N, CA, C, O and the ligand as a Tripos MOL2 file, in Angstrom:
@<TRIPOS>MOLECULE
protein
  285   283    72     0     0
PROTEIN
NO_CHARGES

@<TRIPOS>ATOM
      1 N           0.7880   -1.0810   -0.0220 N.3       1 MET1
      2 CA          0.2390    0.0590   -0.0030 C.3       1 MET1
      3 C           0.7400    1.1440   -0.0480 C.2       1 MET1
      4 O           1.6460    1.3030    0.7690 O.2       1 MET1
      5 N           0.4940    2.0530   -0.7430 N.am      2 ILE2
      6 CA          1.2450    3.3410   -0.8270 C.3       2 ILE2
      7 C           0.7200    4.2320    0.3870 C.2       2 ILE2
      8 O          -0.4620    4.2060    0.7270 O.2       2 ILE2
      9 N           1.6870    5.0290    1.0210 N.am      3 ASP3
     10 CA          1.3370    5.8900    2.0060 C.3       3 ASP3
     11 C           1.1110    7.2780    1.1900 C.2       3 ASP3
     12 O           2.0250    7.9120    0.6620 O.2       3 ASP3
     13 N           0.0820    7.5500    1.1800 N.am      4 ILE4
     14 CA         -0.3930    9.0230    0.3940 C.3       4 ILE4
     15 C           0.3200   10.1530    0.8630 C.2       4 ILE4
     16 O           0.8370   11.0090    0.1450 O.2       4 ILE4
     17 N           0.3220   10.1140    2.1580 N.am      5 LYS5
     18 CA          0.8850   11.3430    2.8950 C.3       5 LYS5
     19 C           2.5270   11.4430    2.6070 C.2       5 LYS5
     20 O           3.0540   12.5420    2.4370 O.2       5 LYS5
     21 N           3.1960   10.3490    2.5730 N.am      6 GLN6
     22 CA          4.6010   10.3850    2.3050 C.3       6 GLN6
     23 C           4.7280   10.6070    0.7970 C.2       6 GLN6
     24 O           5.6960   11.2300    0.3610 O.2       6 GLN6
     25 N           3.8910   10.1750    0.0780 N.am      7 PHE7
     26 CA          4.1470   10.4090   -1.7080 C.3       7 PHE7
     27 C           4.0660   11.8290   -1.7800 C.2       7 PHE7
     28 O           4.9130   12.4090   -2.4590 O.2       7 PHE7
     29 N           3.0440   12.5890   -1.0980 N.am      8 SER8
     30 CA          2.8610   13.8620   -1.3370 C.3       8 SER8
     31 C           3.7570   14.8420   -0.9690 C.2       8 SER8
     32 O           3.9150   15.9230   -1.5350 O.2       8 SER8
     33 N           4.4490   14.3460    0.1870 N.am      9 ALA9
     34 CA          5.4930   15.0580    0.7800 C.3       9 ALA9
     35 C           6.7390   14.9610    0.0230 C.2       9 ALA9
     36 O           7.5010   15.9280    0.0170 O.2       9 ALA9
     37 N           7.0130   13.9240   -0.5970 N.am     10 LEU10
     38 CA          8.1420   13.7100   -1.6230 C.3      10 LEU10
     39 C           7.9300   14.5710   -2.9820 C.2      10 LEU10
     40 O           8.8760   14.9870   -3.6520 O.2      10 LEU10
     41 N           6.8190   14.7440   -3.2400 N.am     11 GLN11
     42 CA          6.4980   15.4670   -4.4400 C.3      11 GLN11
     43 C           6.5310   16.7920   -4.1420 C.2      11 GLN11
     44 O           6.8260   17.6140   -5.0090 O.2      11 GLN11
     45 N           6.2690   17.1040   -3.0300 N.am     12 LYS12
     46 CA          6.2490   18.6500   -2.6780 C.3      12 LYS12
     47 C           7.9690   19.1040   -2.6930 C.2      12 LYS12
     48 O           8.3800   20.1430   -3.2100 O.2      12 LYS12
     49 N           8.8020   18.1170   -2.0350 N.am     13 LYS13
     50 CA         10.0720   18.2100   -1.8050 C.3      13 LYS13
     51 C          10.8010   18.5070   -3.0750 C.2      13 LYS13
     52 O          11.6140   19.4280   -3.1400 O.2      13 LYS13
     53 N          10.4750   17.6250   -4.2210 N.am     14 SER14
     54 CA         11.0520   17.7870   -5.6650 C.3      14 SER14
     55 C          10.6410   19.0510   -6.2990 C.2      14 SER14
     56 O          11.4160   19.8020   -6.8900 O.2      14 SER14
     57 N           9.3130   19.2540   -6.1340 N.am     15 LYS15
     58 CA          9.1260   20.5340   -6.6450 C.3      15 LYS15
     59 C           9.8480   21.8270   -5.9450 C.2      15 LYS15
     60 O          10.2320   22.7530   -6.6590 O.2      15 LYS15
     61 N          10.0180   21.8590   -4.5510 N.am     16 ASN16
     62 CA         10.8930   22.7630   -3.9420 C.3      16 ASN16
     63 C          12.1570   22.9300   -4.6720 C.2      16 ASN16
     64 O          12.5570   23.9790   -5.1770 O.2      16 ASN16
     65 N          12.7410   21.7920   -4.6750 N.am     17 SER17
     66 CA         14.3960   21.7820   -5.2500 C.3      17 SER17
     67 C          14.2660   22.1850   -6.5120 C.2      17 SER17
     68 O          15.2350   22.8220   -6.9260 O.2      17 SER17
     69 N          13.2120   21.9930   -7.4100 N.am     18 PHE18
     70 CA         13.2250   22.3580   -8.6890 C.3      18 PHE18
     71 C          13.2100   24.1080   -8.4770 C.2      18 PHE18
     72 O          14.0180   24.8330   -9.0570 O.2      18 PHE18
     73 N          12.3510   24.5200   -7.7270 N.am     19 ALA19
     74 CA         12.0890   25.9660   -7.9250 C.3      19 ALA19
     75 C          13.5300   26.5300   -7.4320 C.2      19 ALA19
     76 O          14.0760   27.4880   -7.9790 O.2      19 ALA19
     77 N          14.0520   25.8550   -6.3870 N.am     20 ASN20
     78 CA         15.2600   26.4960   -5.9010 C.3      20 ASN20
     79 C          16.3420   26.2680   -6.9400 C.2      20 ASN20
     80 O          17.2140   27.1370   -6.9660 O.2      20 ASN20
     81 N          16.4400   25.3770   -7.7080 N.am     21 GLN21
     82 CA         17.4470   25.2470   -8.9650 C.3      21 GLN21
     83 C          17.1760   26.5940   -9.8750 C.2      21 GLN21
     84 O          18.0980   27.2960  -10.2910 O.2      21 GLN21
     85 N          15.9270   26.8300  -10.1010 N.am     22 ARG22
     86 CA         15.6890   27.7440  -11.1850 C.3      22 ARG22
     87 C          16.0850   29.0050  -10.6590 C.2      22 ARG22
     88 O          16.7370   29.7630  -11.3780 O.2      22 ARG22
     89 N          15.7740   29.3300   -9.4920 N.am     23 GLN23
     90 CA         16.1570   30.7440   -8.6840 C.3      23 GLN23
     91 C          17.7140   30.7170   -8.8400 C.2      23 GLN23
     92 O          18.2550   31.7480   -9.2410 O.2      23 GLN23
     93 N          18.5160   29.5570   -8.5390 N.am     24 LEU24
     94 CA         19.9020   29.6730   -8.4980 C.3      24 LEU24
     95 C          20.2940   30.1810   -9.8300 C.2      24 LEU24
     96 O          21.0150   31.1620  -10.0130 O.2      24 LEU24
     97 N          19.8610   29.5740  -10.5810 N.am     25 MET25
     98 CA         20.2330   29.5790  -12.0160 C.3      25 MET25
     99 C          20.0490   31.0420  -12.5660 C.2      25 MET25
    100 O          20.7870   31.5240  -13.4260 O.2      25 MET25
    101 N          19.0110   31.6880  -11.9960 N.am     26 LYS26
    102 CA         18.7100   32.9840  -12.6690 C.3      26 LYS26
    103 C          19.7130   34.0620  -11.9330 C.2      26 LYS26
    104 O          20.1260   35.0670  -12.5110 O.2      26 LYS26
    105 N          20.0350   33.7290  -10.6310 N.am     27 LYS27
    106 CA         21.0050   34.5930   -9.9350 C.3      27 LYS27
    107 C          22.4860   34.1400  -10.6610 C.2      27 LYS27
    108 O          23.2640   35.0700  -10.8760 O.2      27 LYS27
    109 N          22.7820   33.1960  -10.9300 N.am     28 VAL28
    110 CA         24.0380   33.0810  -11.5100 C.3      28 VAL28
    111 C          24.2390   33.5670  -12.8460 C.2      28 VAL28
    112 O          25.3330   33.9980  -13.2100 O.2      28 VAL28
    113 N          23.1190   33.5110  -13.6780 N.am     29 MET29
    114 CA         23.2570   34.1300  -15.0000 C.3      29 MET29
    115 C          23.0560   35.4050  -14.9150 C.2      29 MET29
    116 O          23.2230   36.1060  -15.9130 O.2      29 MET29
    117 N          22.6380   35.9760  -13.6440 N.am     30 ALA30
    118 CA         22.7060   37.2960  -13.7150 C.3      30 ALA30
    119 C          24.1160   37.9600  -13.1650 C.2      30 ALA30
    120 O          24.2310   39.1760  -13.0160 O.2      30 ALA30
    121 N          24.8910   37.2700  -12.9560 N.am     31 GLY31
    122 CA         26.1810   37.5740  -12.5970 C.3      31 GLY31
    123 C          26.5570   37.4670  -10.8320 C.2      31 GLY31
    124 O          27.6270   37.7010  -10.2700 O.2      31 GLY31
    125 N          25.3900   37.0740  -10.3160 N.am     32 GLN32
    126 CA         25.6280   37.2860   -8.8220 C.3      32 GLN32
    127 C          26.3830   35.8290   -8.4370 C.2      32 GLN32
    128 O          26.2390   34.7060   -8.9200 O.2      32 GLN32
    129 N          27.2510   36.3310   -7.3560 N.am     33 THR33
    130 CA         27.8660   35.2350   -6.8600 C.3      33 THR33
    131 C          27.1160   34.2780   -5.9870 C.2      33 THR33
    132 O          26.6690   34.8430   -4.9890 O.2      33 THR33
    133 N          26.8430   33.0010   -6.0590 N.am     34 VAL34
    134 CA         25.9550   31.9690   -5.3870 C.3      34 VAL34
    135 C          26.9190   30.8040   -4.9510 C.2      34 VAL34
    136 O          27.5880   30.1340   -5.7390 O.2      34 VAL34
    137 N          26.8980   30.6790   -3.7710 N.am     35 LEU35
    138 CA         27.6590   29.6250   -3.0790 C.3      35 LEU35
    139 C          26.7820   28.2260   -2.9730 C.2      35 LEU35
    140 O          25.6090   28.0870   -2.6270 O.2      35 LEU35
    141 N          27.8050   27.1800   -3.4130 N.am     36 CYS36
    142 CA         27.1050   25.8590   -3.5500 C.3      36 CYS36
    143 C          26.6600   25.6250   -1.9670 C.2      36 CYS36
    144 O          27.3950   25.8780   -1.0130 O.2      36 CYS36
    145 N          25.3410   25.1030   -1.8760 N.am     37 PRO37
    146 CA         24.8110   24.6190   -0.4480 C.3      37 PRO37
    147 C          25.4880   23.7600    0.2730 C.2      37 PRO37
    148 O          25.3160   23.6340    1.4850 O.2      37 PRO37
    149 N          26.5020   22.9430   -0.5600 N.am     38 ALA38
    150 CA         27.1260   21.7280    0.1460 C.3      38 ALA38
    151 C          28.4850   22.1900    0.5000 C.2      38 ALA38
    152 O          28.9070   22.1790    1.6560 O.2      38 ALA38
    153 N          29.0930   22.5550   -0.4220 N.am     39 CYS39
    154 CA         30.6660   22.8100   -0.1070 C.3      39 CYS39
    155 C          30.7700   24.4570    0.3310 C.2      39 CYS39
    156 O          31.7540   24.7900    0.9900 O.2      39 CYS39
    157 N          29.9910   25.2450    0.0490 N.am     40 GLN40
    158 CA         30.1650   26.8400   -0.0950 C.3      40 GLN40
    159 C          31.3940   27.3420   -1.0430 C.2      40 GLN40
    160 O          32.0910   28.3190   -0.7710 O.2      40 GLN40
    161 N          31.5250   26.6550   -2.0130 N.am     41 GLN41
    162 CA         32.4510   27.1780   -2.9340 C.3      41 GLN41
    163 C          31.6220   28.0990   -4.2440 C.2      41 GLN41
    164 O          30.5430   27.6200   -4.5920 O.2      41 GLN41
    165 N          31.9520   29.0090   -4.7530 N.am     42 PRO42
    166 CA         31.1340   29.7630   -5.6680 C.3      42 PRO42
    167 C          30.8920   28.9810   -6.9170 C.2      42 PRO42
    168 O          31.7980   28.3600   -7.4720 O.2      42 PRO42
    169 N          29.6100   29.0180   -7.3730 N.am     43 LEU43
    170 CA         28.9960   28.2940   -8.4160 C.3      43 LEU43
    171 C          29.4250   29.0540  -10.0290 C.2      43 LEU43
    172 O          29.5770   30.2510  -10.2740 O.2      43 LEU43
    173 N          29.4990   28.3010  -10.6180 N.am     44 ARG44
    174 CA         30.0600   28.8850  -11.9480 C.3      44 ARG44
    175 C          29.0800   28.3850  -13.1220 C.2      44 ARG44
    176 O          28.5310   27.2840  -13.1730 O.2      44 ARG44
    177 N          28.9890   29.3300  -13.9640 N.am     45 LEU45
    178 CA         28.3060   29.1670  -15.1030 C.3      45 LEU45
    179 C          29.1140   28.5570  -16.3080 C.2      45 LEU45
    180 O          29.8820   29.3300  -16.8800 O.2      45 LEU45
    181 N          29.0440   27.4430  -16.6960 N.am     46 GLN46
    182 CA         29.6970   27.0180  -17.8800 C.3      46 GLN46
    183 C          28.9610   26.6740  -19.1570 C.2      46 GLN46
    184 O          27.9440   25.9810  -19.1090 O.2      46 GLN46
    185 N          29.3950   27.0890  -20.1830 N.am     47 THR47
    186 CA         28.6850   26.9590  -21.5070 C.3      47 THR47
    187 C          29.7850   26.4130  -22.4720 C.2      47 THR47
    188 O          31.0000   26.5300  -22.3140 O.2      47 THR47
    189 N          29.1660   25.8230  -23.4550 N.am     48 PRO48
    190 CA         29.7640   25.1690  -24.5260 C.3      48 PRO48
    191 C          31.0810   25.7170  -24.9230 C.2      48 PRO48
    192 O          32.1010   25.0330  -25.0070 O.2      48 PRO48
    193 N          30.9960   27.2110  -25.2070 N.am     49 GLU49
    194 CA         31.9450   27.9630  -25.5410 C.3      49 GLU49
    195 C          33.4990   27.8800  -24.7160 C.2      49 GLU49
    196 O          34.6390   28.2140  -25.0370 O.2      49 GLU49
    197 N          32.9980   27.3650  -23.7100 N.am     50 GLN50
    198 CA         34.1170   27.2760  -22.7520 C.3      50 GLN50
    199 C          34.9560   25.9760  -22.5620 C.2      50 GLN50
    200 O          35.8010   25.7190  -21.7050 O.2      50 GLN50
    201 N          34.4940   25.2360  -23.5900 N.am     51 GLY51
    202 CA         35.1030   24.0040  -23.8350 C.3      51 GLY51
    203 C          34.4070   22.7410  -23.1620 C.2      51 GLY51
    204 O          34.8600   21.5980  -23.2050 O.2      51 GLY51
    205 N          33.2690   23.1230  -22.5540 N.am     52 THR52
    206 CA         32.6580   21.8260  -21.7280 C.3      52 THR52
    207 C          31.5210   21.3980  -22.8180 C.2      52 THR52
    208 O          31.0110   22.0840  -23.7040 O.2      52 THR52
    209 N          31.3000   20.0700  -22.4680 N.am     53 GLU53
    210 CA         30.4300   19.3830  -23.3190 C.3      53 GLU53
    211 C          28.9510   19.8730  -23.0870 C.2      53 GLU53
    212 O          28.2070   20.1350  -24.0320 O.2      53 GLU53
    213 N          28.5840   19.9760  -21.8090 N.am     54 ASN54
    214 CA         27.2900   20.2930  -21.4350 C.3      54 ASN54
    215 C          27.2220   21.7270  -20.7040 C.2      54 ASN54
    216 O          28.0840   22.0420  -19.8840 O.2      54 ASN54
    217 N          26.3070   22.4570  -20.9940 N.am     55 SER55
    218 CA         26.0740   23.8430  -20.5670 C.3      55 SER55
    219 C          25.4720   23.3460  -18.7710 C.2      55 SER55
    220 O          24.6120   22.5010  -18.5230 O.2      55 SER55
    221 N          26.1510   24.0760  -17.8960 N.am     56 GLY56
    222 CA         25.4790   23.7060  -16.6500 C.3      56 GLY56
    223 C          26.0990   24.8190  -15.4840 C.2      56 GLY56
    224 O          26.9960   25.6020  -15.7970 O.2      56 GLY56
    225 N          25.6210   24.7910  -14.3730 N.am     57 ILE57
    226 CA         26.1120   25.4640  -13.2880 C.3      57 ILE57
    227 C          26.7240   24.5050  -12.3730 C.2      57 ILE57
    228 O          26.0520   23.5470  -11.9930 O.2      57 ILE57
    229 N          27.9130   24.6600  -11.9850 N.am     58 ARG58
    230 CA         28.6400   23.4830  -11.1270 C.3      58 ARG58
    231 C          29.6070   24.1220  -10.0840 C.2      58 ARG58
    232 O          30.2690   25.0980  -10.4380 O.2      58 ARG58
    233 N          29.7080   23.7140   -9.0390 N.am     59 CYS59
    234 CA         30.8100   24.2150   -8.1050 C.3      59 CYS59
    235 C          32.0610   23.3650   -8.5150 C.2      59 CYS59
    236 O          32.0500   22.4070   -9.2880 O.2      59 CYS59
    237 N          33.0870   23.8620   -7.8890 N.am     60 LYS60
    238 CA         34.4680   23.1480   -8.1050 C.3      60 LYS60
    239 C          34.3850   21.7590   -7.6820 C.2      60 LYS60
    240 O          35.0050   20.9450   -8.3660 O.2      60 LYS60
    241 N          33.7230   21.3410   -6.6670 N.am     61 LYS61
    242 CA         33.8800   19.8780   -6.1390 C.3      61 LYS61
    243 C          32.9670   19.1190   -7.0660 C.2      61 LYS61
    244 O          33.2270   17.9460   -7.3370 O.2      61 LYS61
    245 N          32.0060   19.6700   -7.5210 N.am     62 GLY62
    246 CA         30.8360   19.0720   -8.0630 C.3      62 GLY62
    247 C          29.6670   18.4300   -7.6210 C.2      62 GLY62
    248 O          28.9170   17.6340   -8.1860 O.2      62 GLY62
    249 N          29.6570   19.0190   -6.2980 N.am     63 CYS63
    250 CA         28.3930   18.4300   -5.6340 C.3      63 CYS63
    251 C          27.0560   19.1840   -6.1200 C.2      63 CYS63
    252 O          25.9270   18.7690   -5.8590 O.2      63 CYS63
    253 N          27.2990   20.2060   -6.7690 N.am     64 THR64
    254 CA         26.2090   21.0090   -7.4190 C.3      64 THR64
    255 C          26.6460   20.9430   -8.6550 C.2      64 THR64
    256 O          27.7450   21.3620   -9.0170 O.2      64 THR64
    257 N          25.5720   20.2630   -9.5710 N.am     65 ASP65
    258 CA         25.7430   20.1340  -10.9680 C.3      65 ASP65
    259 C          24.4740   20.0270  -11.6270 C.2      65 ASP65
    260 O          23.7980   19.0070  -11.7490 O.2      65 ASP65
    261 N          24.1890   21.3190  -12.0890 N.am     66 ILE66
    262 CA         22.8150   21.5440  -12.7590 C.3      66 ILE66
    263 C          22.9610   21.6300  -14.2820 C.2      66 ILE66
    264 O          23.6310   22.5070  -14.8280 O.2      66 ILE66
    265 N          22.3720   20.7810  -14.8600 N.am     67 GLN67
    266 CA         22.3420   20.8070  -16.4480 C.3      67 GLN67
    267 C          21.6290   21.7970  -17.1310 C.2      67 GLN67
    268 O          20.4780   21.8930  -16.7030 O.2      67 GLN67
    269 N          21.9040   22.5780  -18.0550 N.am     68 LEU68
    270 CA         21.1350   23.7030  -18.8010 C.3      68 LEU68
    271 C          20.8250   23.0930  -20.0660 C.2      68 LEU68
    272 O          21.5880   22.3650  -20.7020 O.2      68 LEU68
    273 N          19.5960   23.4520  -20.4090 N.am     69 ASP69
    274 CA         19.2780   23.3160  -22.1190 C.3      69 ASP69
    275 C          19.2600   24.5220  -22.6820 C.2      69 ASP69
    276 O          18.3220   25.2480  -22.3520 O.2      69 ASP69
    277 N          20.2210   25.0340  -23.6180 N.am     70 PHE70
    278 CA         20.3500   26.3670  -24.1180 C.3      70 PHE70
    279 C          19.7050   26.2740  -25.3990 C.2      70 PHE70
    280 O          19.0860   27.2370  -25.8530 O.2      70 PHE70
    281 N          19.8180   25.0380  -26.0970 N.am     71 VAL71
    282 CA         19.2750   25.0080  -27.3850 C.3      71 VAL71
    283 C          17.5930   24.7830  -27.5840 C.2      71 VAL71
    284 O          17.1030   24.7550  -28.7130 O.2      71 VAL71
    285 ZN         29.8670   22.1080   -3.8810 Zn       72 ZN72
@<TRIPOS>BOND
     1     1     2 1
     2     2     3 1
     3     3     4 2
     4     3     5 am
     5     5     6 1
     6     6     7 1
     7     7     8 2
     8     7     9 am
     9     9    10 1
    10    10    11 1
    11    11    12 2
    12    11    13 am
    13    13    14 1
    14    14    15 1
    15    15    16 2
    16    15    17 am
    17    17    18 1
    18    18    19 1
    19    19    20 2
    20    19    21 am
    21    21    22 1
    22    22    23 1
    23    23    24 2
    24    23    25 am
    25    25    26 1
    26    26    27 1
    27    27    28 2
    28    27    29 am
    29    29    30 1
    30    30    31 1
    31    31    32 2
    32    31    33 am
    33    33    34 1
    34    34    35 1
    35    35    36 2
    36    35    37 am
    37    37    38 1
    38    38    39 1
    39    39    40 2
    40    39    41 am
    41    41    42 1
    42    42    43 1
    43    43    44 2
    44    43    45 am
    45    45    46 1
    46    46    47 1
    47    47    48 2
    48    47    49 am
    49    49    50 1
    50    50    51 1
    51    51    52 2
    52    51    53 am
    53    53    54 1
    54    54    55 1
    55    55    56 2
    56    55    57 am
    57    57    58 1
    58    58    59 1
    59    59    60 2
    60    59    61 am
    61    61    62 1
    62    62    63 1
    63    63    64 2
    64    63    65 am
    65    65    66 1
    66    66    67 1
    67    67    68 2
    68    67    69 am
    69    69    70 1
    70    70    71 1
    71    71    72 2
    72    71    73 am
    73    73    74 1
    74    74    75 1
    75    75    76 2
    76    75    77 am
    77    77    78 1
    78    78    79 1
    79    79    80 2
    80    79    81 am
    81    81    82 1
    82    82    83 1
    83    83    84 2
    84    83    85 am
    85    85    86 1
    86    86    87 1
    87    87    88 2
    88    87    89 am
    89    89    90 1
    90    90    91 1
    91    91    92 2
    92    91    93 am
    93    93    94 1
    94    94    95 1
    95    95    96 2
    96    95    97 am
    97    97    98 1
    98    98    99 1
    99    99   100 2
   100    99   101 am
   101   101   102 1
   102   102   103 1
   103   103   104 2
   104   103   105 am
   105   105   106 1
   106   106   107 1
   107   107   108 2
   108   107   109 am
   109   109   110 1
   110   110   111 1
   111   111   112 2
   112   111   113 am
   113   113   114 1
   114   114   115 1
   115   115   116 2
   116   115   117 am
   117   117   118 1
   118   118   119 1
   119   119   120 2
   120   119   121 am
   121   121   122 1
   122   122   123 1
   123   123   124 2
   124   123   125 am
   125   125   126 1
   126   126   127 1
   127   127   128 2
   128   127   129 am
   129   129   130 1
   130   130   131 1
   131   131   132 2
   132   131   133 am
   133   133   134 1
   134   134   135 1
   135   135   136 2
   136   135   137 am
   137   137   138 1
   138   138   139 1
   139   139   140 2
   140   139   141 am
   141   141   142 1
   142   142   143 1
   143   143   144 2
   144   143   145 am
   145   145   146 1
   146   146   147 1
   147   147   148 2
   148   147   149 am
   149   149   150 1
   150   150   151 1
   151   151   152 2
   152   151   153 am
   153   153   154 1
   154   154   155 1
   155   155   156 2
   156   155   157 am
   157   157   158 1
   158   158   159 1
   159   159   160 2
   160   159   161 am
   161   161   162 1
   162   162   163 1
   163   163   164 2
   164   163   165 am
   165   165   166 1
   166   166   167 1
   167   167   168 2
   168   167   169 am
   169   169   170 1
   170   170   171 1
   171   171   172 2
   172   171   173 am
   173   173   174 1
   174   174   175 1
   175   175   176 2
   176   175   177 am
   177   177   178 1
   178   178   179 1
   179   179   180 2
   180   179   181 am
   181   181   182 1
   182   182   183 1
   183   183   184 2
   184   183   185 am
   185   185   186 1
   186   186   187 1
   187   187   188 2
   188   187   189 am
   189   189   190 1
   190   190   191 1
   191   191   192 2
   192   191   193 am
   193   193   194 1
   194   194   195 1
   195   195   196 2
   196   195   197 am
   197   197   198 1
   198   198   199 1
   199   199   200 2
   200   199   201 am
   201   201   202 1
   202   202   203 1
   203   203   204 2
   204   203   205 am
   205   205   206 1
   206   206   207 1
   207   207   208 2
   208   207   209 am
   209   209   210 1
   210   210   211 1
   211   211   212 2
   212   211   213 am
   213   213   214 1
   214   214   215 1
   215   215   216 2
   216   215   217 am
   217   217   218 1
   218   218   219 1
   219   219   220 2
   220   219   221 am
   221   221   222 1
   222   222   223 1
   223   223   224 2
   224   223   225 am
   225   225   226 1
   226   226   227 1
   227   227   228 2
   228   227   229 am
   229   229   230 1
   230   230   231 1
   231   231   232 2
   232   231   233 am
   233   233   234 1
   234   234   235 1
   235   235   236 2
   236   235   237 am
   237   237   238 1
   238   238   239 1
   239   239   240 2
   240   239   241 am
   241   241   242 1
   242   242   243 1
   243   243   244 2
   244   243   245 am
   245   245   246 1
   246   246   247 1
   247   247   248 2
   248   247   249 am
   249   249   250 1
   250   250   251 1
   251   251   252 2
   252   251   253 am
   253   253   254 1
   254   254   255 1
   255   255   256 2
   256   255   257 am
   257   257   258 1
   258   258   259 1
   259   259   260 2
   260   259   261 am
   261   261   262 1
   262   262   263 1
   263   263   264 2
   264   263   265 am
   265   265   266 1
   266   266   267 1
   267   267   268 2
   268   267   269 am
   269   269   270 1
   270   270   271 1
   271   271   272 2
   272   271   273 am
   273   273   274 1
   274   274   275 1
   275   275   276 2
   276   275   277 am
   277   277   278 1
   278   278   279 1
   279   279   280 2
   280   279   281 am
   281   281   282 1
   282   282   283 1
   283   283   284 2
@<TRIPOS>SUBSTRUCTURE
     1 MET1         2 RESIDUE 1 A MET
     2 ILE2         6 RESIDUE 1 A ILE
     3 ASP3        10 RESIDUE 1 A ASP
     4 ILE4        14 RESIDUE 1 A ILE
     5 LYS5        18 RESIDUE 1 A LYS
     6 GLN6        22 RESIDUE 1 A GLN
     7 PHE7        26 RESIDUE 1 A PHE
     8 SER8        30 RESIDUE 1 A SER
     9 ALA9        34 RESIDUE 1 A ALA
    10 LEU10       38 RESIDUE 1 A LEU
    11 GLN11       42 RESIDUE 1 A GLN
    12 LYS12       46 RESIDUE 1 A LYS
    13 LYS13       50 RESIDUE 1 A LYS
    14 SER14       54 RESIDUE 1 A SER
    15 LYS15       58 RESIDUE 1 A LYS
    16 ASN16       62 RESIDUE 1 A ASN
    17 SER17       66 RESIDUE 1 A SER
    18 PHE18       70 RESIDUE 1 A PHE
    19 ALA19       74 RESIDUE 1 A ALA
    20 ASN20       78 RESIDUE 1 A ASN
    21 GLN21       82 RESIDUE 1 A GLN
    22 ARG22       86 RESIDUE 1 A ARG
    23 GLN23       90 RESIDUE 1 A GLN
    24 LEU24       94 RESIDUE 1 A LEU
    25 MET25       98 RESIDUE 1 A MET
    26 LYS26      102 RESIDUE 1 A LYS
    27 LYS27      106 RESIDUE 1 A LYS
    28 VAL28      110 RESIDUE 1 A VAL
    29 MET29      114 RESIDUE 1 A MET
    30 ALA30      118 RESIDUE 1 A ALA
    31 GLY31      122 RESIDUE 1 A GLY
    32 GLN32      126 RESIDUE 1 A GLN
    33 THR33      130 RESIDUE 1 A THR
    34 VAL34      134 RESIDUE 1 A VAL
    35 LEU35      138 RESIDUE 1 A LEU
    36 CYS36      142 RESIDUE 1 A CYS
    37 PRO37      146 RESIDUE 1 A PRO
    38 ALA38      150 RESIDUE 1 A ALA
    39 CYS39      154 RESIDUE 1 A CYS
    40 GLN40      158 RESIDUE 1 A GLN
    41 GLN41      162 RESIDUE 1 A GLN
    42 PRO42      166 RESIDUE 1 A PRO
    43 LEU43      170 RESIDUE 1 A LEU
    44 ARG44      174 RESIDUE 1 A ARG
    45 LEU45      178 RESIDUE 1 A LEU
    46 GLN46      182 RESIDUE 1 A GLN
    47 THR47      186 RESIDUE 1 A THR
    48 PRO48      190 RESIDUE 1 A PRO
    49 GLU49      194 RESIDUE 1 A GLU
    50 GLN50      198 RESIDUE 1 A GLN
    51 GLY51      202 RESIDUE 1 A GLY
    52 THR52      206 RESIDUE 1 A THR
    53 GLU53      210 RESIDUE 1 A GLU
    54 ASN54      214 RESIDUE 1 A ASN
    55 SER55      218 RESIDUE 1 A SER
    56 GLY56      222 RESIDUE 1 A GLY
    57 ILE57      226 RESIDUE 1 A ILE
    58 ARG58      230 RESIDUE 1 A ARG
    59 CYS59      234 RESIDUE 1 A CYS
    60 LYS60      238 RESIDUE 1 A LYS
    61 LYS61      242 RESIDUE 1 A LYS
    62 GLY62      246 RESIDUE 1 A GLY
    63 CYS63      250 RESIDUE 1 A CYS
    64 THR64      254 RESIDUE 1 A THR
    65 ASP65      258 RESIDUE 1 A ASP
    66 ILE66      262 RESIDUE 1 A ILE
    67 GLN67      266 RESIDUE 1 A GLN
    68 LEU68      270 RESIDUE 1 A LEU
    69 ASP69      274 RESIDUE 1 A ASP
    70 PHE70      278 RESIDUE 1 A PHE
    71 VAL71      282 RESIDUE 1 A VAL
    72 ZN72       285 GROUP 0 **** ****
């Protein structure tokens, strides 16, 4: 049996983190300094022009790795 309460809590959680990622993306793309929530290193926007295969927002250690779709 599925625990409905648990399920909706899970859904809520993933929605929140998606909203957080979008907010974070906006800030980084606007040139603001945003620190990785895990390691407190500044997040950097990487684009294919910089020689990386995928666009994304990453920290030095890689605990934050948000893929972006520019195309
Ligand atoms: Zn990190």
